[in-house]
C-alpha positions as CSV (number, residue, x, y, z in Angstrom):
1,M,-3.9,11.9,-33.4
2,L,-5.0,14.7,-31.1
3,L,-2.8,13.2,-28.3
4,D,0.3,13.9,-30.3
5,H,-0.4,17.6,-29.9
6,I,-1.1,17.6,-26.2
7,N,2.0,18.5,-24.3
8,Q,0.7,20.6,-21.4
9,P,-2.8,21.3,-19.9
10,E,-3.2,24.6,-21.7
11,D,-3.4,22.6,-25.0
12,L,-6.7,21.2,-23.9
13,K,-8.3,24.6,-23.7
14,R,-8.3,25.0,-27.4
15,L,-10.3,21.8,-28.1
16,S,-14.0,21.4,-28.6
17,T,-16.0,19.1,-26.4
18,A,-16.2,16.6,-29.3
19,E,-12.4,16.7,-29.6
20,L,-12.0,16.2,-25.9
21,E,-14.1,13.1,-26.2
22,Q,-11.9,11.9,-29.0
23,L,-8.9,12.6,-26.9
24,A,-10.3,10.4,-24.1
25,E,-10.5,7.4,-26.4
26,E,-6.9,8.0,-27.7
27,I,-5.7,8.2,-24.1
28,R,-7.3,4.8,-23.3
29,Q,-5.6,3.3,-26.4
30,F,-2.3,4.8,-25.3
31,L,-2.6,3.4,-21.8
32,V,-3.6,-0.1,-22.9
33,E,-0.6,-0.2,-25.3
34,K,2.0,1.2,-23.0
35,L,1.0,-0.8,-20.0
36,S,1.0,-4.0,-22.0
37,A,4.8,-3.7,-22.0
38,S,5.5,-2.1,-18.6
39,G,2.6,-3.3,-16.4
40,G,1.0,-1.0,-13.9
41,H,-2.3,0.2,-12.6
42,L,-4.5,-0.1,-15.6
43,S,-8.1,-0.5,-14.5
44,S,-8.2,2.5,-12.2
45,N,-6.7,4.8,-14.8
46,L,-9.0,3.7,-17.6
47,G,-11.9,4.7,-15.3
48,I,-10.7,8.2,-14.6
49,V,-9.9,9.5,-18.1
50,E,-12.8,11.9,-18.7
51,L,-12.7,13.3,-15.1
52,T,-9.0,14.1,-15.4
53,I,-9.5,15.7,-18.8
54,A,-12.3,17.8,-17.4
55,L,-10.3,19.1,-14.5
56,H,-7.3,20.0,-16.7
57,T,-9.6,21.7,-19.3
58,L,-11.4,23.9,-16.8
59,Y,-8.7,24.8,-14.3
60,D,-5.1,25.8,-14.2
61,S,-2.6,23.2,-12.8
62,P,-0.4,23.6,-10.9
63,R,-1.9,26.9,-9.6
64,D,-5.1,25.0,-8.9
65,K,-4.3,21.9,-6.9
66,F,-5.3,18.4,-8.0
67,I,-4.8,15.9,-5.2
68,F,-5.2,12.3,-6.2
69,D,-5.8,9.9,-3.3
70,V,-3.1,7.1,-3.4
71,G,-1.9,8.4,-6.8
72,H,-1.9,5.2,-8.8
73,Q,-4.9,6.6,-10.8
74,A,-2.9,9.6,-12.0
75,Y,-1.4,8.2,-15.2
76,V,-3.8,10.4,-17.3
77,H,-2.7,13.4,-15.2
78,K,0.9,12.5,-16.1
79,I,0.0,12.2,-19.8
80,L,-1.6,15.7,-19.8
81,T,1.2,17.3,-17.9
82,G,4.1,16.7,-20.3
83,R,5.1,13.1,-19.4
84,K,3.6,10.9,-22.1
85,D,7.0,10.5,-23.8
86,R,8.3,8.9,-20.6
87,F,5.7,6.1,-20.4
88,D,8.2,3.5,-21.7
89,T,10.1,4.0,-18.5
90,L,7.0,3.7,-16.2
91,R,7.9,1.9,-12.9
92,K,11.4,1.0,-14.3
93,Y,14.7,1.8,-12.5
94,K,15.4,5.6,-12.7
95,G,12.2,5.9,-14.8
96,M,8.8,7.5,-14.2
97,C,7.2,6.7,-11.0
98,G,3.9,4.8,-10.9
99,F,2.5,7.2,-8.3
100,I,2.3,10.9,-8.0
101,K,5.8,12.3,-7.2
102,R,6.5,15.9,-6.3
103,A,10.1,15.8,-7.5
104,E,8.9,14.6,-10.9
105,S,6.7,17.6,-11.9
106,D,5.3,20.9,-10.6
107,H,1.9,19.5,-11.4
108,D,2.3,16.8,-8.7
109,V,1.3,18.8,-5.7
110,W,0.8,15.8,-3.4
111,E,2.2,12.3,-3.3
112,A,1.0,9.2,-1.5
113,G,1.0,5.5,-1.9
114,H,-1.4,4.9,0.9
115,S,-5.1,5.7,0.7
116,S,-7.4,8.2,2.5
117,T,-4.9,11.0,2.8
118,S,-6.2,13.3,0.1
119,L,-8.9,15.1,2.1
120,S,-6.5,16.0,4.9
121,A,-4.0,17.3,2.4
122,A,-6.7,19.3,0.5
123,M,-7.9,20.9,3.8
124,G,-4.3,21.8,4.7
125,M,-3.8,23.5,1.3
126,A,-7.1,25.3,1.5
127,M,-6.3,26.6,5.0
128,A,-2.8,27.7,3.8
129,R,-4.4,29.5,0.8
130,D,-6.8,31.4,3.0
131,L,-4.2,32.3,5.6
132,K,-2.0,33.7,2.8
133,G,-4.9,35.5,1.1
134,E,-4.6,33.6,-2.2
135,D,-7.5,32.4,-4.4
136,F,-6.6,29.1,-6.1
137,R,-9.0,26.1,-6.1
138,V,-8.4,22.8,-4.4
139,F,-9.7,19.5,-5.7
140,A,-9.3,16.1,-3.9
141,V,-10.1,13.1,-6.0
142,I,-10.8,10.1,-3.7
143,G,-12.2,6.6,-4.4
144,D,-15.2,5.1,-2.6
145,G,-12.9,2.4,-1.2
146,A,-10.6,5.1,0.3
147,M,-13.6,6.7,1.9
148,T,-13.8,3.7,4.4
149,G,-10.4,4.9,5.8
150,G,-10.8,6.5,9.2
151,M,-8.5,9.4,8.2
152,A,-10.8,10.4,5.3
153,L,-13.8,10.5,7.7
154,E,-11.8,12.6,10.2
155,A,-10.9,15.0,7.4
156,M,-14.6,15.2,6.3
157,N,-15.7,16.1,9.8
158,H,-13.1,18.9,9.9
159,I,-13.8,20.2,6.4
160,G,-17.6,20.4,7.1
161,H,-17.0,22.2,10.3
162,E,-14.6,24.9,8.9
163,K,-16.7,25.4,5.7
164,K,-13.6,26.1,3.6
165,N,-14.0,26.4,-0.2
166,L,-12.7,23.1,-1.6
167,T,-14.1,20.4,-3.9
168,V,-14.1,16.7,-3.1
169,I,-14.7,14.5,-6.1
170,L,-15.8,11.0,-5.0
171,N,-14.7,8.7,-7.8
172,D,-17.2,5.9,-7.2
173,N,-16.3,2.7,-9.1
174,E,-17.5,0.3,-6.4
175,M,-14.0,-1.1,-6.1
176,S,-10.8,-0.2,-4.2
177,I,-8.4,-3.1,-4.8
178,A,-10.8,-5.8,-3.6
179,P,-14.6,-5.3,-3.7
180,N,-15.6,-2.6,-1.1
181,V,-17.2,-3.6,2.1
182,G,-19.1,-1.8,4.9
183,A,-21.9,0.6,5.6
184,I,-20.5,3.4,3.6
185,H,-20.3,1.2,0.5
186,N,-23.9,0.1,1.0
187,Y,-24.9,3.8,1.4
188,L,-23.3,4.8,-1.8
189,S,-25.0,1.8,-3.5
190,K,-28.3,3.3,-2.5
191,I,-27.4,6.7,-4.0
192,R,-26.3,5.1,-7.2
193,S,-29.6,3.2,-7.6
194,D,-31.8,6.3,-6.9
195,K,-32.3,8.0,-10.3
196,H,-35.0,10.3,-9.2
197,Y,-33.7,11.9,-6.0
198,R,-32.2,15.0,-7.6
199,K,-35.5,15.8,-9.2
200,A,-37.4,15.2,-6.0
201,K,-35.0,17.4,-4.1
202,E,-35.5,20.3,-6.6
203,E,-39.3,19.9,-6.5
204,V,-39.4,19.9,-2.7
205,E,-37.2,23.0,-2.4
206,S,-39.2,24.8,-5.1
207,L,-42.4,24.0,-3.2
208,L,-41.0,25.3,0.1
209,K,-39.8,28.5,-1.5
210,K,-43.5,29.3,-2.4
211,I,-44.6,29.2,1.2
212,P,-45.1,32.8,2.4
213,A,-42.6,34.0,4.9
214,I,-45.1,34.7,7.7
215,G,-42.6,34.1,10.5
216,G,-42.7,32.5,13.9
217,T,-43.9,28.9,14.4
218,L,-45.1,28.4,10.8
219,A,-41.6,29.2,9.5
220,K,-40.0,26.7,11.9
221,T,-42.6,24.1,10.9
222,A,-41.8,24.7,7.3
223,E,-38.1,24.1,8.0
224,K,-38.9,20.9,9.9
225,V,-41.0,19.8,6.9
226,K,-38.0,20.5,4.6
227,D,-35.7,18.5,6.8
228,S,-38.1,15.6,7.0
229,L,-38.6,15.5,3.2
230,K,-34.8,15.8,2.7
231,Y,-34.2,12.7,4.8
232,L,-36.9,10.9,2.8
233,L,-35.9,12.0,-0.7
234,V,-32.4,13.2,-0.8
235,S,-29.9,10.4,-0.9
236,G,-26.9,12.6,-0.4
237,V,-28.1,13.7,3.0
238,W,-25.2,12.0,4.9
239,F,-22.7,14.3,3.1
240,E,-24.9,17.3,3.6
241,E,-25.2,16.7,7.3
242,L,-21.4,16.6,7.5
243,G,-21.4,20.1,6.0
244,F,-20.9,19.4,2.3
245,N,-22.9,20.6,-0.6
246,Y,-23.6,17.3,-2.4
247,I,-23.9,17.1,-6.2
248,G,-24.5,13.9,-8.0
249,P,-24.4,11.1,-8.8
250,V,-22.9,12.1,-12.2
251,D,-21.9,9.9,-15.0
252,G,-18.1,10.0,-14.9
253,H,-17.8,9.1,-18.6
254,N,-20.1,11.8,-19.9
255,L,-17.6,14.5,-20.6
256,P,-20.1,17.3,-21.4
257,L,-22.0,16.6,-18.2
258,L,-18.8,16.5,-16.1
259,L,-17.7,19.9,-17.5
260,E,-21.1,21.4,-16.8
261,T,-21.2,19.9,-13.3
262,L,-17.8,21.3,-12.4
263,K,-18.8,24.8,-13.7
264,Q,-22.0,24.7,-11.6
265,S,-20.1,23.7,-8.5
266,E,-18.1,26.9,-8.7
267,K,-21.2,28.9,-7.8
268,V,-21.5,27.1,-4.4
269,E,-19.8,28.6,-1.3
270,G,-18.2,26.2,1.1
271,P,-17.1,22.6,0.6
272,V,-18.6,20.7,-2.3
273,L,-18.7,16.9,-2.8
274,I,-19.3,15.8,-6.4
275,H,-20.3,12.2,-6.6
276,V,-19.0,10.7,-9.9
277,I,-19.8,7.2,-11.1
278,T,-17.1,5.5,-13.1
279,T,-16.3,2.1,-14.4
280,K,-12.9,0.6,-13.6
281,G,-11.2,-0.7,-16.7
282,K,-13.5,1.4,-19.0
283,G,-12.8,0.8,-22.7
284,Y,-10.7,-2.4,-22.4
285,S,-13.0,-5.4,-22.0
286,P,-10.6,-7.7,-20.0
287,A,-10.1,-5.0,-17.4
288,E,-13.8,-4.1,-17.3
289,M,-14.7,-7.8,-16.7
290,D,-12.2,-8.3,-13.9
291,S,-11.0,-4.9,-12.5
292,H,-9.6,-6.6,-9.4
293,K,-7.2,-8.7,-11.5
294,W,-6.3,-5.7,-13.6
295,H,-5.7,-3.3,-10.7
296,G,-2.0,-3.8,-10.8
297,A,-1.3,-5.6,-14.0
298,S,1.9,-7.3,-15.1
299,P,2.8,-7.1,-18.8
300,Y,0.1,-8.7,-21.0
301,K,-1.0,-9.4,-24.6
302,I,-3.4,-6.7,-25.7
303,E,-5.6,-8.8,-27.9
304,S,-6.3,-11.6,-25.4
305,G,-5.6,-10.0,-22.1
306,Q,-3.3,-12.8,-21.2
307,F,-0.6,-11.9,-18.7
308,L,3.0,-12.7,-19.6
309,K,4.1,-14.0,-16.2
310,A,7.1,-16.2,-16.0
311,V,6.5,-19.7,-14.7
312,G,8.3,-20.3,-11.5
313,N,8.0,-21.6,-8.0
314,P,5.0,-20.5,-5.9
315,M,5.4,-17.0,-4.3
316,Y,5.6,-16.8,-0.5
317,T,2.1,-15.2,-0.6
318,E,0.6,-18.3,-2.2
319,V,2.4,-20.6,0.2
320,F,1.0,-18.6,3.1
321,G,-2.6,-18.7,1.8
322,N,-2.5,-22.5,1.2
323,T,-0.9,-23.2,4.6
324,L,-3.4,-21.1,6.4
325,I,-6.2,-23.2,4.9
326,E,-4.5,-26.4,6.2
327,F,-4.3,-25.0,9.7
328,A,-7.8,-23.6,9.7
329,E,-9.2,-27.0,8.7
330,K,-7.8,-28.4,11.9
331,D,-8.4,-25.4,14.2
332,E,-11.7,-23.6,14.2
333,R,-10.1,-20.7,16.1
334,V,-8.1,-19.6,13.1
335,V,-9.5,-16.5,11.5
336,A,-8.0,-14.4,8.6
337,V,-8.3,-10.6,8.7
338,T,-7.3,-8.3,5.8
339,P,-7.6,-4.6,5.1
340,A,-9.1,-4.8,1.6
341,M,-6.3,-7.1,0.3
342,P,-7.7,-10.7,0.1
343,G,-6.2,-11.2,-3.4
344,G,-2.9,-9.5,-2.8
345,S,-2.5,-11.4,0.5
346,G,-3.2,-14.8,-1.0
347,L,-6.5,-15.3,0.8
348,M,-9.0,-15.8,-2.0
349,N,-9.0,-19.6,-1.6
350,F,-9.3,-19.2,2.1
351,A,-12.3,-17.0,1.6
352,A,-13.9,-19.6,-0.6
353,R,-13.2,-22.4,1.9
354,F,-14.1,-20.5,5.1
355,P,-16.2,-17.5,4.2
356,E,-17.4,-17.0,7.8
357,R,-13.8,-16.9,9.0
358,M,-12.5,-14.5,6.3
359,I,-12.9,-10.9,7.5
360,D,-12.2,-8.1,5.1
361,V,-12.6,-4.8,7.0
362,G,-12.0,-2.5,4.0
363,I,-9.2,0.1,3.9
364,A,-9.0,0.3,7.7
365,E,-5.8,-1.0,9.1
366,Q,-6.2,0.5,12.5
367,H,-9.6,-1.1,12.9
368,A,-8.3,-4.4,11.6
369,A,-5.5,-4.5,14.2
370,T,-7.8,-3.8,17.2
371,L,-10.4,-6.1,15.8
372,C,-7.8,-8.8,15.9
373,A,-7.0,-7.9,19.5
374,G,-10.7,-8.2,20.4
375,M,-11.0,-11.6,18.8
376,A,-7.8,-12.8,20.6
377,A,-9.1,-11.6,23.9
378,E,-12.0,-14.0,23.3
379,G,-9.8,-17.0,22.6
380,M,-9.7,-16.9,18.8
381,K,-6.5,-17.1,16.7
382,P,-6.7,-14.1,14.4
383,V,-4.1,-13.9,11.6
384,F,-3.7,-10.3,10.4
385,A,-2.5,-10.6,6.7
386,V,-1.1,-7.2,5.8
387,Y,1.6,-5.7,3.6
388,S,4.5,-4.3,5.6
389,T,3.9,-0.8,4.2
390,F,0.3,-0.8,5.3
391,L,1.1,-2.2,8.8
392,Q,2.7,1.2,9.4
393,R,-0.8,2.7,9.4
394,A,-1.8,0.6,12.5
395,Y,1.2,1.2,14.6
396,D,-0.5,2.7,17.6
397,Q,-3.0,-0.2,17.7
398,V,-0.2,-2.7,17.6
399,V,1.6,-1.0,20.5
400,H,-1.4,-0.2,22.6
401,D,-4.1,-2.8,21.9
402,I,-2.0,-5.9,21.1
403,C,1.5,-5.8,22.5
404,R,0.6,-4.0,25.8
405,P,-2.1,-6.5,26.9
406,K,0.0,-9.4,25.4
407,L,-2.7,-10.7,23.1
408,N,-2.2,-13.7,20.8
409,V,-2.4,-12.0,17.4
410,M,-0.4,-13.4,14.6
411,F,0.9,-11.0,12.0
412,A,1.5,-12.3,8.4
413,I,3.6,-9.4,7.0
414,D,3.7,-9.7,3.2
415,R,5.9,-7.6,0.9
416,A,8.6,-7.4,3.6
417,G,11.8,-6.0,2.1
418,F,12.0,-4.5,-1.4
419,V,8.8,-4.5,-3.5
420,G,10.2,-3.6,-6.9
421,P,8.2,-1.4,-9.3
422,D,5.8,0.0,-6.6
423,G,8.8,1.8,-5.1
424,E,9.4,4.0,-2.1
425,T,5.9,4.3,-0.8
426,H,5.5,0.5,-0.7
427,Q,9.0,-0.7,0.4
428,G,8.6,-3.0,3.3
429,V,11.9,-2.2,4.9
430,Y,10.9,-0.5,8.2
431,D,8.8,-3.2,10.0
432,I,11.9,-4.7,11.7
433,S,12.8,-1.4,13.2
434,F,9.3,-0.5,14.4
435,L,8.4,-3.9,15.7
436,R,11.5,-5.2,17.4
437,S,11.4,-2.3,19.9
438,L,7.9,-3.4,21.2
439,P,7.7,-5.4,24.4
440,N,6.1,-8.9,24.1
441,M,6.6,-9.0,20.3
442,V,8.2,-12.0,18.6
443,L,9.5,-11.4,15.0
444,M,10.8,-14.0,12.5
445,M,11.6,-14.3,8.8
446,P,12.0,-17.6,6.8
447,K,14.9,-18.5,4.6
448,D,12.6,-20.5,2.3
449,E,9.0,-21.4,1.8
450,N,9.1,-24.5,3.9
451,E,10.5,-22.5,6.8
452,L,7.6,-20.1,6.3
453,R,5.2,-23.1,6.9
454,R,7.1,-24.0,10.0
455,M,6.9,-20.4,11.2
456,M,3.2,-20.3,10.6
457,R,2.9,-23.4,12.7
458,T,5.0,-21.7,15.4
459,G,2.7,-18.7,15.3
460,I,-0.5,-20.6,15.6
461,D,0.8,-22.6,18.5
462,Y,2.3,-19.6,20.3
463,N,0.2,-18.5,23.3
464,E,2.5,-15.9,25.0
465,G,1.4,-12.8,23.1
466,P,1.8,-11.4,19.6
467,I,4.0,-13.0,17.0
468,A,4.9,-11.9,13.5
469,V,6.3,-13.6,10.4
470,R,7.6,-11.4,7.6
471,Y,8.1,-12.7,4.1
472,A,9.2,-11.2,0.8
473,R,7.4,-10.4,-2.5
474,I,9.4,-13.1,-4.3
475,N,9.0,-16.7,-5.5
476,G,10.1,-19.5,-3.2
477,L,13.2,-21.6,-3.8
478,G,11.4,-24.8,-4.8
479,V,12.5,-26.7,-1.6
480,P,10.6,-29.8,-0.5
481,M,7.6,-29.0,1.7
482,D,7.0,-30.8,5.0
483,E,3.6,-32.4,5.0
484,N,3.2,-31.8,8.7
485,P,5.3,-28.7,9.5
486,Q,6.6,-28.6,13.0
487,P,7.1,-25.4,15.1
488,I,10.5,-23.9,15.6
489,P,11.8,-23.3,19.1
490,I,11.4,-19.5,19.8
491,G,14.6,-17.6,19.5
492,T,16.8,-20.3,17.9
493,W,19.0,-19.8,14.8
494,E,20.4,-22.3,12.3
495,T,23.9,-22.7,11.0
496,L,23.8,-23.4,7.3
497,T,27.5,-23.6,6.5
498,E,30.4,-24.2,8.9
499,G,33.3,-21.8,8.8
500,E,36.0,-20.4,11.0
501,T,37.0,-17.2,9.2
502,M,33.9,-15.0,9.7
503,A,30.2,-15.3,10.5
504,V,27.4,-13.9,8.4
505,L,24.1,-13.5,10.3
506,A,21.5,-13.4,7.5
507,V,17.8,-12.6,7.6
508,G,15.3,-14.2,5.2
509,P,16.3,-14.0,1.5
510,M,19.8,-12.7,2.5
511,N,20.6,-16.3,3.4
512,Q,20.8,-17.1,-0.3
513,V,23.0,-14.1,-1.0
514,A,25.3,-15.1,1.9
515,L,25.5,-18.7,0.6
516,E,26.4,-17.5,-2.9
517,A,29.2,-15.4,-1.4
518,A,30.4,-18.2,0.7
519,D,30.7,-20.5,-2.4
520,M,32.8,-17.8,-4.1
521,L,35.0,-17.1,-1.1
522,R,35.7,-20.7,-0.5
523,K,37.8,-20.7,-3.7
524,E,40.0,-18.0,-2.0
525,G,40.4,-20.1,1.1
526,I,38.0,-18.1,3.2
527,N,35.3,-20.1,4.9
528,L,32.2,-18.2,6.0
529,R,29.9,-19.5,8.7
530,V,26.4,-18.6,7.3
531,I,23.8,-18.4,10.1
532,N,20.1,-18.2,9.4
533,A,19.1,-15.6,11.9
534,R,15.5,-16.6,11.5
535,F,14.4,-15.0,14.8
536,I,15.0,-11.3,14.7
537,K,13.4,-11.0,18.2
538,P,14.2,-12.7,20.4
539,M,17.7,-13.4,19.1
540,D,19.7,-16.5,19.7
541,E,21.8,-15.1,22.5
542,A,23.6,-18.4,23.1
543,M,24.9,-18.4,19.6
544,L,25.9,-14.7,19.8
545,L,27.9,-15.5,23.0
546,Q,29.6,-18.4,21.3
547,L,30.6,-16.2,18.4
548,A,32.1,-13.8,20.9
549,K,34.0,-16.6,22.7
550,E,35.5,-17.6,19.3
551,H,36.4,-13.9,18.6
552,M,34.5,-14.3,15.3
553,P,34.1,-11.3,13.1
554,I,30.4,-10.8,12.2
555,I,28.6,-9.3,9.3
556,T,24.8,-8.9,9.5
557,M,22.6,-8.8,6.4
558,E,19.0,-7.7,6.2
559,E,16.6,-6.4,3.6
560,G,15.5,-3.8,6.1
561,S,16.5,-0.4,7.5
562,E,19.9,-0.3,9.0
563,Q,18.7,2.3,11.5
564,G,17.2,0.3,14.4
565,G,17.3,-2.9,12.4
566,F,18.6,-6.4,13.1
567,G,22.2,-5.4,12.8
568,S,21.5,-2.7,15.4
569,A,20.1,-5.3,17.7
570,V,23.3,-7.4,17.5
571,L,25.4,-4.4,18.3
572,E,23.2,-3.5,21.2
573,F,23.5,-7.0,22.6
574,Y,27.2,-6.9,22.7
575,A,27.3,-3.4,24.1
576,K,24.8,-4.4,26.8
577,Q,26.8,-7.6,27.6
578,G,30.0,-5.4,27.9
579,I,31.8,-7.5,25.4
580,E,34.5,-5.5,23.8
581,G,36.6,-6.1,20.7
582,M,33.9,-7.7,18.6
583,R,34.2,-6.7,14.9
584,V,30.7,-6.3,13.6
585,R,29.6,-4.8,10.2
586,T,26.0,-4.2,9.3
587,M,24.5,-4.5,5.8
588,G,21.0,-3.2,5.2
589,V,19.0,-0.4,3.6
590,P,20.6,3.0,4.1
591,D,18.9,6.0,5.5
592,Y,17.0,7.2,2.4
593,F,13.9,6.1,0.5
594,V,14.8,3.6,-2.3
595,E,12.9,4.3,-5.5
596,H,11.1,2.0,-7.9
597,G,12.9,-0.6,-10.1
598,S,13.3,-4.3,-10.0
599,I,14.2,-6.0,-6.7
600,K,17.5,-7.0,-8.1
601,E,18.3,-3.4,-9.0
602,Q,17.2,-2.1,-5.6
603,R,19.5,-4.7,-3.9
604,Q,22.3,-3.7,-6.1
605,E,21.8,0.0,-5.3
606,V,22.1,-0.5,-1.6
607,G,24.8,-3.2,-1.7
608,L,22.8,-6.2,-0.7
609,T,24.5,-8.6,-3.1
610,A,27.1,-11.4,-2.9
611,E,29.7,-9.1,-4.5
612,H,29.2,-6.4,-1.9
613,L,29.3,-9.0,0.9
614,I,32.6,-10.3,-0.4
615,T,34.0,-6.7,-0.4
616,Q,32.9,-6.3,3.2
617,V,34.5,-9.6,4.1
618,H,37.8,-8.5,2.6
619,T,37.6,-5.2,4.4
620,L,36.9,-6.8,7.8
621,L,39.5,-9.5,7.7
622,P,42.8,-8.7,9.4
623,R,45.6,-7.9,7.0
624,K,47.6,-10.9,8.1
625,R,44.7,-13.2,7.5
626,Q,44.2,-11.7,4.0
627,R,47.8,-12.4,3.1
628,S,47.6,-16.0,4.2
629,A,44.5,-16.4,2.1
630,G,46.4,-15.1,-0.9
631,L,44.6,-11.7,-1.0
632,N,46.1,-8.3,-1.7
633,A,46.7,-6.5,1.6
């Protein structure tokens, strides 16, 4: 196989075009085989094989800069830059990252797990190049879905103004994670369907060149004619008006054409946009037929395309989606809003049941947040379903447009806590810190799936401003579900086990960890009081004061950042109350980015396990109390 002999990009430069085409097919087979065992982003990578080969064949990475937007479509790039032997470790603990990672290879010049950043990064590198007097080339590869992000449009505006030499490759596969929406998507559809515009453009320009240059008014008239015809005949006019030299559409699976197009683009001064049409899932029929399902695939059987998912209790995401349908059936004010994540957020059934109340804004979290604010201002009950990591992108809108005017927006924050194989760019461990500091915000997290339903009822009924419920990327516990879930009084906690030795204030899934530790410690004569701290803000101040009255040592547990997190809030409370002598330990995510692996491995790494909790209990107990419990002093 040719792939066996490809270890670095320079190996491609010895191959003929026919051999490069053969290599493309071998890479597809390699990806389908490897990802069947590890899972990962299959469909996007199958669609970008020829384009990645063309870039590495013609240019010199890492001197020339290849910037992949989001980075989950860079598996082919990793294969061609010396990492194909590491694919068995893809997305595994201490293994190869599923995204671009600068620390992993010199060829990874930019890393991102969120979309729409590549154009700004490319512009920054191009400007740095020119300021230093260097001459490398800069390529940004961005999908059509990511083009709906406001940051991408801001960058395009700046690039077109500055006229720097850089190349934007628009990888147009008509899909981001969910089907693309919006005017930009519709515009690109028109370009894709117009097979004759390039010829028309060339003929018009050729005709105008034949007009004698006789100056004055006639010359200006000729230019107006050219502009008018361009608007009529040239589908890429929008990009050209922004200052780009538009080339395309180009068949992204025609390797000779891609090579020729890239060579031709080198002759153009200023920014170039090459519009490449690709097919997500190319070469593997299950992924081609349903590229959405195969965007982030779990392990599967190659022959049938059947996923090898373990059967278990419904995930919190599914419980959220089904519960929202129940509430929407009884309340016409309930509207679901998502930034291009209807499937990942569990809203596909809601969309089928209430298509007019299912609003997918595309990859535009900032717009989604303020859209919700506008709807809430008019008496609706918008539910913003968003991953914790993506909510970060709308922080200003949450602060300025929702919390400040105290609007009734409900946040359904999915993937709160560790997210497993997606790793550090997607960990949902910062939302507690950045939300609990905001005036008017209520923040809660359930211990199980039935409590999630009750919190959703609480959120729908709440009329005093924004309210958020965060939940993890895990299966529920299989607890009985209330047919008619009742709201929970705001700011109240729940004691799960009585105990006089020490109190553990646990948030969300950490309740199960604390209960496990409590069972183990009971055998040692140590009785933990496990408290379900279901409201992170406002906290149950009456219970905190009672613990102080009992001089009860406290350990807080959260699958969130220790800096500014729930534990910090408990410490702040006692400091503000002037209560001295309280022994409080916090357990959470330390001050570094936790990499990919399983959620179990990530919890083990940072010490959010029953065993680590027991160690903390032993450390915090007075030495006399340890001796009386039969422990080593």
